[in-house]
N, C-alpha and C positions, 0 to 999 in steps of 0.2 A: 504493500500500500504506500510505501514511501515514494515521494515524488521522483519521477525519472523521465517524463515525457511532456514537458510543458511546451506548448506550441510556440510561444515566443518569450524568450528570456532576454532582458535588457541588462547588460553588464556595464557598469561604469568603472573603467580601469583608471585609478588615480594613484599616481606615485609622485615622488619628489626628487629633485636634484639639487646640487650645491657646488662649492668652490674651494681654492687653497692658495695662500701665501702673503702677505704684506698689507698695505693700506689702501683705502678707497675714499673718495671724496664725498660720495652720496651719504646723506645723513643716516638712513636706515639700512643701507646695503652692507652686508657682512662680507660678500664675496662676489666675484664677477669673472667671467671669461667671455670675450667677444660681446655678443648681445644678451647673454644669459647672466642673470643676476639673482642673488638670494638675499632677501631682506630678513629682518629679525623675526617677524611673524611666521614666515615660511619656515625658518629654521626651528623655531619653538615647536611648531606643529610636527615637524619631522622628528625632533628629539622625543616628543611625547609618544609618537607612534612607535619609535624604536624602543622606548622605555617599556611600554606595555607589551610589545611583541616579544621582548626578551624576559618576560616574567618579572618586571620591576626589579631587576637584579643589578642595575647600574645607578650611580649617583651623578648628579649634574655638576661635577667638578670641571675645571678647565681642560684637563686632559681628556676626559670623556666627551666633552662638548666638541673638542677639536677632532676626535676620532669619528664622531657621528657626522660632523660637517664634511670631513674628507671622504668618508664612505659614501655619503649622498652626492658629493661632488663628482664622483666618478661617472655618474650618468651624464652630466653636462659635458664633461671632458670627452667622453666617448661619443656623444652627439656631435661635438665639434670635430672630432676625428672623422665621423661619418660624412660631415659636410665637406671636409678637406678632400675626400675621395668621391664627392658627388653622389654619395649613396642616398642622399635626400632627393635626388632628381630622377631616380629610376621610376619606371611605370608602377612598380610594386609600392614604392614609398608614397607616391602621389595618391595611389588608390587607398593605401592604408590610412593616410591622413583624412581622406574623405570618409572612410569607414568609421574612424574615431570620432569625427565631427558628428556623424549621424547617431552613433551610439550615445554620445554625451547629450546631444540635444533631445533625443527621445527620452532619456532618463530624466532630464531636467523638466521636460514637459509633463511627465508623470508626476514628478515631485511638486512642481510649482502650480500645476493646474488640476490634474486629476486627483492627486493625493493630498492637496494642500489643507483640506479641512479635517483630516484625521486627528482625533484626540482620544485620550484614554481617561475615562471617568473613574472616580473613586469606587463606585459600586462595581465596576468591572474588575477592579483589582481584588476586591473581596471575593467575587464569584470565581475568579481564576485561582485564588489562594485555595479555595475549597477543591477546585478541579485538580490542582497539583497534589492534593492529598486524597484523590479519589482514583480507584482502579475500576475499569469497565471490562466486561467481556461481551463480545458481540459476534454475530455471524453476518455474512454479506453475500450478495449475489452480484457478479460483475457483468457489465455489458459494455461493448466498445463505443456505443453511440446512444443518443437519447431515444431513438426509435426502438431499438432493441430493449433498452431499459424499461421503457413505457410498456412494451409488450409483456415483459416479465412481471411488472407490477400488476398489470391487469389479471394475469394468471393467478397471482397471489390473492387478489380480490375475489376471483372466481372460485377459490377454495383449494388450489394446489398449495403444497407446503414447501418451506425452505429446503427440507430434506430431499424432496422429489426434484426440485429445480436445480439444486446444487449438483446432483448427479449428472444433470444435463449440461450445466454451464462449465464446470471445472474439469480439467484433465488431471490436476494434482490429486493423487489418491486420498490424502487426508481431507482436503477440502470437499471433495466429491462425496466421501463416505461419512462426513461429520456435519453435514448441513451448512457448509461454508463457514464453519467455526474458525475464527482467527485468533482465538485465545485472549489473554488479558493484555491491556494496554492502559496507559495514562496520558496526560497532556504531553505534547511534543514528541510523541512516538509514532504518530500516523500522519497521513496527508491532512493538512489543516482543515480542509472542507469536510472530510470524512469525520475528523475529530469533532468539529463544531456540531455536525448533525447528530452524532452518537451521544454527545453529552446532553442534547436537548430531548432525548428519548426517555421514556419510562420503561421499566423492565417488561419485556414481552411486546413492546410497541415496535412497529415497522415503519421505516421512513419511506418517503417518496424517493425517486431516483435522485442521487446526489452527484453533481459533476465534480470529479476529482482530476488531478493531473494526469491520470492514466485512462480515464474514461468515465463510466458511471457506476455507482454502487447503490444497491438497495440494502439498508442496514437493519438488522434486528438486534436490539439490546437484550442480552440474556442474563446479565448480572451487573451489579454495581456495589462497590464497597468504599465507604468514606471513613478515614481515620476518625475514631470517636471523639478524641479530644484535640481541639485546635486552639492555640493560645494567641493572644494579641502580640506577645513577644516574638513568636514564630513569624507572624504576619509582618511585623516591623522589620525583622531581619531579612526577609525575602521580598519586601515591597519593591525595591528598585529592580531586582531581577524580573519580577512578575510584570512590572510596568514595561520594561524593555521588550519582553516576550510578547505582550499583548499588542504593543504598538507595531512591532514587526509583523505579527500575524494579521492585524487589520490592514496593513499596507499590502501584504500579499493577497489577501482576500479581495481588496478593492481593485488591485491590478488584474486579478483573474476575472473579476466581474466586468471590468472594462473589456477584456478579451472576449468573454462570452457575449456581451452585448454587441460587440463588433461582429463576431462570427455569426451570430443569430440574425443580424439585421442586414448584413451585406448581401449583395446579389452578384453571382458570377454569371457572366454571359457565356452560356454553354457552347454556343457556336464558336466563339472566339477561343474559349478554353480548349475545345476539341482541336482547333487549328494549331494552337500552341503545343498541345500534347503530340499531335501527329508530327510536327516539325522536330520537336526535341527527341521523340522516340525514334524517328527515322534516322536522324543525323548523329545523335549523341547518346544512344542507348548504352548505359553502363559507364559512360565517361562524359559527364556533362561539362561543357566547355565554357570558358570565360573570354574566349578570343573575340576581337572586334568584329570579325566577319559574322560570327554567330549573332552577336548583339545587333548588328546593323540589319541583318535579315529579319530580326524580330520586330524592328521598329515600324510602327504604324499608329494611326490615331484611333484604331478600333478599341472601344472600351472593353476591358477585361473584367473589371470589378467596379461596382457602384455601392456607395454607402452614404446615405443622406445626401449632403452636398459635395461629397468627396468621390472622385472617380480615378481609376488607374487604367490608362490605356496601355497598349503593348509597348509603346515607346517609353513611357514612364516605368513600366515593369522592367524593360531592358536596362534602363538607367539604375534602378534599384538593385537589380540582379548583379550588376557590375560591382556593387559595393557590399555584396553579401558574403560573409565568411564561407570559405570552402567547406567547412564542416557541415553547414546547413545544406549546401548544394549537393554534397556527396551523400547526404542522408536521403535524397529523393529516391523512392522505390515505387515504381509503377505509377499508374494514372492517379490513384488516390493519394499517393505520396506527393505527386506534383500539385494536387489540389490543396493539400495541407500547406505546402510550400507557398503557393500563390496567396493563400489567406494570410500566412505569416508575413509575406512580403508586403501585402496591402496594408497590414496593420502597422508595420514599420514605416511605410511611406506616409500613412495617415498621421502618425505621431510626429514625424519629421515636418510635415507640412504645417501641423498645428504649432510646433515650436517656432517655425519661421514666422508665421502669422502673428504669434504672440511677442515677437521680437526677442526671444530668448537667446538667439545667436548673437545679438548685439551686447549682451551683458558681459561686463569685464571679467567677472569671476568664472563665467562659463567658458569664455575664450581662453582664460588661463588654464582651466582644466583640460581643454582640448590640446593646448600647446604642451602642457606637462606630459600628457599621455603620449603625444607624438614624440617628444624628446626621449622618452623611455624606449619607444620603438626604435628610434635611430641608434640608441645605445646598444640595443640587442643586435641591430644590423652591423654595427661596428665590431662587436664581439664575433659575430658569424664571419665577417670579413677577415678578421685576424685568424680565426680557427681554420678557414679555408686555405690559409697560407702555410699551414703546418703539414709537414710530411714526415712520416716515421719509416725509417729503413728497416729491413729485416734484421740487421745486426742490432739496431737500437731496441727493437721489440724483444729479441731474445735476451739481451742484457737486462732489460726491465723485468722480463719474466723471471729470471734467476734472482734478481735483486729483491723482488717483491713476491717470491714464490709462495709465501704463506698466505697471501691474499687470494690465490687462485685455487680454491678448495670448494668442492661441492659438499655442503654440510648434510647431516642427517635430516631426512624428511620423514614426517610421521602423518599418517592419516588417522585422525581421531573422531570419535563420536562423543557427544556429551549430553548430560542431563543436568539442568539447573533447577534447584529446589529452594524453598524458602525457610528451611530449618535443617539443622544437623541430624535431627531425628529421622526426617524423611530421606536424607542422604544415606543414612545407615540402612534404612528399609530397602532402598534401591539395591545396595550392595548385597544384602541378605537374599533378596528375591533373585538376583542374578546368579548368585552362588547356588541357589536351589533349582536353577534351570530356566528361569524366565528369559525370554528374548529381550535383548537390549532395546530393540525398536518398539516393542510393546511397552516397555517401561518409560520410554520417551513420551509416548502418547498419554500414559497414565500420570506422570509426575512433572514433566518440565513446565516451567513458567514462562519460557521464551517462545514467542509466536513463531519466529523464523525457524526454530528447531522442529516445530511440528510439520513444516513443509518438507524437510529433508531427513526426517527420522533422526535428527541430531547429528548427522554426519557433517564434518567440517572440511573434508578434503585434505590433500597433502599440503603441509606447511612446514617451514623450518621451526626449530625450537625457539627462535627469537620471539615468535608471536606469544609464547607462553611465559615470557619474563623469567622471574626467579624460580618458577616451578619447572622450567625446562629440564634441568638435570634429573629431577625425579621422574618426569614424564619419559625421558630418554631410557630409563631403566625398565620400563614396562615391556612385557612380552606381548606378542600378538594374542588378542582375546582377553588380556588382563585388564582389570579396572584399577584406576588410581584411588587413593584415599580421598575423602571429601576435601575440597580446597575452598577455603573461605576468601573470596576476592573482595567483597564489600558487604557491609551491613549484615543481614541474615541470609544472604544468598550463598549457597554451596554448590560447587560443580564437581561432578564425577565424570572422568574421562575413560573411554574404552579405546584401547589400541587396536585399530583395524589392520594396519599394515605399516611397514617400515622400509625405507630405502636408505641404506647405510651411507655415511659420508666417505669421500675419497678425494685425493689430490687430482687436479686436472693436468692433462698433458699440455704441451705448448700449443699444439694445433687446436685443442679444445678451448684453450684460454686466449687464443690469439686476438680475437675481437675485444675481449675485456682488457687485455694488455694494451691494445691500441687506444682504447678509450682512456685508460689510466695515464698513459704517456702523453697523449694529446692534452688531457686536462692539466698535467703538470707543466707542459710547455706553454699552454695557453695562459696560465696564471702568470708566469714569468714574462711572457710577451705582452700581456695586458698591462702589468705593472710598469714595464719599461715604456710602453706606448703612452700611458697616462702621464708619466713624467715628461716625456718628449713633447706632448701636446701642450702641457702646462707651460713649458719653457717657450715653445714656439709662439704661443698666443698671449704670453705675459699674464697668466692667470694670477689673480690677486685675492687675498683674504685679509681682512682687518683683524689681526690677532687681538689687539687691544680692545676693540669694540666687542669681539666675541667673548672675551673674558668678563666683560661687564654685563653680559646677558644673564638675567636671572630666570631660571626655569621653574615655574610653579607647577609642581606635581600634585 
């Protein structure tokens, strides 16, 4: 049920860059190289970001401030290097800048227009405090679209049961044989729309079809348990956390609603859509192109999509298509996949047009965000340019293999199954029943409290011992078919592992490790080349940093 197929996701990539060395005349500028400058506010935000990213493990002394400034500075220095080699003038770079512009403007249109009125009320905080201390159990029926979901709901109204329909809907044995039971869950463990609908139900009540990120679900609440004693102190301690969660949730729900409203109201010109499909299927099946000829052949004034006073003709579609990430283009599968892509493209174009009409593109902070994101892209292009200049000879690779031989080892891999229970007593019951001959898969269905394990009979697949942390050495001692002792990871939860299979560890030969050796050696060479390049670019462009001014900056954490 966790989100994995949202039609349109808008990502705002925001990062920061900085500088290094001596004095500057501008009052608030700490550092500069060419046209790139870092002021005090910019630096303070970067420092705080670094502070929280590193787990609040640093203090804002002068040495640390300089380290953070220089680390952030590398992005601007590398962007300058990219410009020196005209990497900012390539077709890819120009296209990337436009992609970034569109992403940022779409995000800002959502923030400033569509989501601007979102607020969290005190009553909602209280309600969600109770939710965070409540566990539900539910069953559901899945449908890929509203039409199918509505048909399922009508069959329920006509007297068919969840159990009957689950056998028809699900291919997963557990779901099919257990009436679509998804086990226990609480707040922030399921798709947010699914969660919202489930918490509104009473025990035994069935929801109408609920649109989720995956399709549609019809939910039946089968159990509800709320912690009997909740105190004001507990609420006060978690209030900020709850408020942040509720705000984030309301934003996502509002964004989804915008998407649903758009999808349900737009009209696709089927004749033009069929023309588009025929052309793309005929010429680019399995390898959708971005080349100019393809786009030019698409260009016409025929309307593909209409939504209220917004329309997207083939010419506009081609333009939007040009600036669509390849990951979305490559995800097109079949005619219905193209239809989904067209809807997503139309939505992005609609938001972009709205942002332009609202003048969001003229806002100084928005333009800065676009520029900053683009500079980061140029920095990555510079690193890729440096990396492409590195060549590793066979002699170098063999020398590195022998020097770092201990790194080229295929560790022990184990295939485990698990049962997670909510008490040590139940954990011991599991071990006793297994010893008496009960099948582990049956015990999973009887005891585990983890929904995902119900879908896989508790099997985790092959993993290295690293996944199991400090319990790895004990797990490594298990023989095939043997159970571990109950392991207490957190609270009252205990885990019992069963060893299904083992693949013993061994050293790799040079040929087996060759690719990994190449990666390691390239990484080491790149670090040295990058460091030297940064220093050369600083010197070439007279990069400046005002050390005295930097030392005077007070960071309020």
